[in-house]
matplotlib code that plots the C-alpha trace (Angstrom):
import matplotlib.pyplot as plt

x = [44.7, 47.8, 49.6, 53.1, 54.5, 58.0, 60.1, 62.0, 63.6, 62.2, 65.3, 63.5, 60.1, 58.3, 55.0, 52.5, 49.2, 47.1, 47.9, 49.9, 53.6, 56.0, 58.7, 61.9, 62.1, 65.1, 63.6, 64.9, 63.1, 63.1, 66.0, 65.2, 61.6, 59.3, 56.1, 53.1, 50.9, 47.6, 46.3, 49.2, 49.7, 46.2, 46.0, 43.3, 45.8, 46.4, 49.7, 51.3, 53.6, 55.0, 55.4, 58.0, 61.7, 64.0, 61.1, 61.9, 58.4, 56.5, 54.5, 51.7, 52.1, 50.6, 52.0, 50.7, 51.3, 54.6, 55.3, 54.0, 51.0, 50.9, 47.7, 49.1, 52.2, 53.4, 56.5, 59.1, 61.7, 61.6, 65.1, 63.3, 66.2, 68.2, 65.7, 66.6, 70.2, 70.5, 74.0, 73.1, 70.0, 72.2, 74.5, 71.5, 70.1, 73.4, 73.8, 70.2, 70.8, 74.1, 72.5, 69.6, 72.0, 74.3, 71.7, 69.6, 66.0, 65.3, 69.0, 69.3, 72.0, 72.5, 72.9, 69.8, 71.6, 74.6, 72.4, 70.3, 73.4, 75.0, 71.9, 71.7, 75.3, 74.8, 72.0, 74.5, 77.8, 79.1, 82.5, 81.4, 85.0, 84.8, 81.2, 81.2, 84.2, 83.3, 79.8, 81.0, 83.7, 81.6, 78.6, 80.6, 82.1, 78.7, 77.2, 79.9, 82.5, 85.0, 88.5, 91.5, 93.9, 95.6, 98.8, 100.3, 98.5, 101.8, 104.3, 102.2, 104.1, 102.2, 104.2, 104.8, 101.4, 101.2, 98.8, 95.1, 93.7, 90.1, 89.5, 90.8, 90.0, 93.6, 96.6, 100.3, 103.5, 106.0, 108.3, 105.6, 104.0, 105.6, 102.4, 101.2, 97.9, 98.0, 100.3, 100.6, 98.1, 95.5, 96.1, 95.5, 92.3, 90.9, 91.9, 90.1, 87.0, 86.7, 87.3, 86.3, 83.1, 79.9, 79.6, 83.1, 83.2, 83.3, 85.6, 89.0, 91.0, 92.8, 94.8, 93.5, 95.8, 94.5, 90.9, 91.6, 93.2, 90.5, 87.6, 89.3, 90.0, 86.6, 84.8, 86.9, 86.4, 82.6, 82.6, 84.9, 83.0, 79.5, 79.9, 77.4, 77.8, 74.9, 73.3, 73.2, 77.0, 77.4, 75.1, 77.2, 80.5, 79.0, 77.5, 79.5, 83.2, 84.3, 87.9]
y = [150.2, 150.9, 154.1, 155.3, 158.9, 159.4, 162.4, 162.0, 163.5, 162.6, 161.6, 160.2, 160.5, 158.6, 159.5, 156.6, 156.6, 159.7, 161.4, 159.2, 159.1, 156.7, 158.2, 157.0, 158.6, 158.7, 158.7, 159.2, 156.2, 153.6, 154.4, 154.2, 153.3, 153.3, 155.3, 155.6, 158.7, 158.5, 161.6, 163.7, 165.2, 166.7, 170.4, 169.5, 167.5, 168.9, 167.1, 167.8, 170.5, 168.2, 165.3, 166.7, 166.0, 167.4, 168.0, 167.1, 166.3, 164.6, 161.7, 159.5, 156.2, 152.7, 149.4, 148.2, 145.0, 146.1, 149.5, 152.2, 154.4, 158.0, 159.5, 162.8, 164.9, 168.3, 170.0, 170.8, 172.2, 172.1, 173.3, 175.4, 177.7, 174.8, 174.8, 178.4, 177.5, 174.8, 173.8, 173.4, 171.5, 169.1, 168.5, 168.0, 165.4, 163.6, 163.5, 162.1, 159.5, 158.4, 158.0, 156.0, 153.7, 152.8, 152.4, 149.3, 149.3, 150.2, 150.5, 152.1, 154.8, 158.6, 159.2, 161.4, 163.9, 164.0, 164.5, 167.3, 169.1, 168.8, 170.2, 173.1, 173.9, 173.6, 176.2, 178.8, 177.9, 177.1, 175.5, 172.4, 171.0, 170.7, 169.7, 166.8, 164.7, 165.4, 164.0, 161.1, 159.9, 160.5, 158.7, 155.7, 155.5, 155.7, 153.0, 150.5, 151.2, 153.0, 153.0, 151.9, 154.8, 155.0, 153.3, 151.6, 148.4, 146.6, 147.7, 149.6, 152.9, 156.0, 158.6, 159.2, 157.8, 158.6, 156.1, 155.4, 152.2, 152.8, 149.1, 147.9, 150.9, 151.0, 153.2, 152.6, 154.5, 155.6, 152.7, 150.0, 151.4, 152.8, 154.6, 157.9, 159.7, 162.0, 164.3, 164.6, 167.4, 165.4, 162.4, 164.7, 166.1, 162.5, 161.7, 164.8, 164.1, 160.6, 161.3, 164.9, 165.8, 165.9, 169.7, 170.3, 168.2, 171.2, 173.3, 172.9, 174.8, 173.1, 174.1, 173.6, 170.7, 169.0, 169.5, 168.1, 165.0, 164.7, 164.8, 162.2, 159.9, 160.1, 159.7, 156.7, 155.1, 155.4, 153.9, 151.0, 150.1, 150.4, 149.4, 152.0, 155.0, 157.4, 159.4, 162.4, 162.3, 162.1, 165.1, 167.1, 166.2, 167.0, 170.3, 171.8, 172.1, 169.8, 170.4]
z = [49.6, 51.7, 50.8, 51.5, 51.6, 50.1, 49.1, 45.9, 42.8, 39.4, 37.3, 34.3, 32.7, 29.9, 28.3, 28.1, 26.3, 26.0, 29.2, 31.5, 32.6, 34.1, 36.3, 37.8, 41.2, 43.5, 47.0, 50.5, 51.9, 49.2, 46.8, 43.1, 42.3, 39.3, 39.6, 37.3, 37.2, 35.4, 33.6, 34.8, 31.3, 31.3, 31.9, 34.5, 36.5, 40.0, 40.3, 37.0, 38.4, 40.9, 38.4, 36.0, 35.4, 38.1, 40.5, 44.1, 45.5, 48.2, 46.8, 48.2, 46.4, 46.5, 45.3, 41.9, 40.0, 38.5, 39.9, 42.3, 41.5, 42.6, 44.0, 45.3, 44.8, 46.1, 44.7, 47.3, 44.8, 41.0, 39.8, 37.3, 36.6, 35.1, 32.2, 31.4, 30.5, 27.8, 28.9, 32.5, 31.5, 29.5, 32.5, 34.8, 32.4, 32.2, 36.0, 36.4, 33.6, 35.1, 38.5, 37.1, 35.2, 38.1, 40.8, 41.2, 42.2, 45.8, 46.6, 50.0, 50.0, 50.2, 46.4, 46.5, 48.8, 46.4, 43.3, 45.0, 46.2, 42.7, 41.1, 43.6, 43.0, 39.2, 39.4, 40.8, 39.1, 35.7, 36.5, 34.7, 34.5, 38.3, 38.7, 36.2, 37.4, 41.1, 40.6, 38.5, 41.0, 44.0, 42.6, 41.5, 45.0, 46.7, 44.4, 45.2, 42.5, 44.7, 43.1, 45.3, 45.2, 48.6, 47.3, 44.3, 43.5, 42.8, 45.4, 48.0, 47.3, 48.4, 46.5, 42.9, 41.9, 38.1, 36.6, 37.2, 35.7, 34.7, 34.0, 37.3, 39.5, 41.0, 40.7, 40.1, 40.9, 38.3, 39.1, 38.5, 35.4, 32.3, 31.5, 33.0, 32.8, 35.8, 37.7, 41.4, 41.7, 39.8, 42.1, 45.1, 43.5, 43.1, 46.6, 47.9, 45.9, 47.2, 50.9, 51.7, 53.6, 51.6, 52.0, 50.6, 47.4, 45.1, 47.3, 45.6, 43.1, 40.2, 37.1, 33.6, 33.2, 36.3, 35.3, 31.8, 33.3, 35.9, 33.4, 31.1, 34.0, 35.6, 32.3, 31.4, 34.8, 34.6, 31.1, 32.1, 35.3, 33.9, 30.3, 29.4, 27.0, 27.7, 24.9, 27.3, 27.6, 23.9, 23.5, 26.0, 24.2, 20.8, 21.7, 24.5, 25.3, 28.1, 29.2]

ax = plt.figure().add_subplot(projection="3d")
ax.plot(x, y, z, "-o")
ax.set_aspect("equal")
plt.show()
């Protein structure tokens, strides 16, 4: 049986039968794939440590009838410290759920790098009002839902942009829309998040007002573009304060 070696992050796990699991794995080589692991819940399993949620592991897999089967797994990094902080664990769960919901099977892109970098950053920082909208907007952009924000959708004006349409993914200036949902600094923050280098996505300062607007806009944009309302997001909003 032909086998393939891949590196990937487990973003979802489901218990099956007495001791099996099915994983959703975000891989470097094949995008998002479904993987089955037989007997992995047994204390005798040699791969159980590498086959848990948030584990970034190297897998040896083979193609089955409906999904891949894993025969070997070695943990590269397990993000274990996230489990010691319930709030961070909840954010990590939401980020993985959102990633799984917007990506299609075996979509080839660099979302894995974004998710890994976000989880690494989350381990060391608790500025959630920055981390959440940055991840949401960057993920949507990388998965083909990039908003068009360089100029007003009606007149082409590049200044005085004051309204972001979540439904259409476009912006309007103060002359073309009577509605407003962001100030100039918030617009600049969105522009920065969408177009800055990968290693600088969390490197910006913003006021409480800007962060509040940013979180509302990014969350509304995700909801409008995907049509999904994730339970992990509801859990975050019901149990923790999001600006």
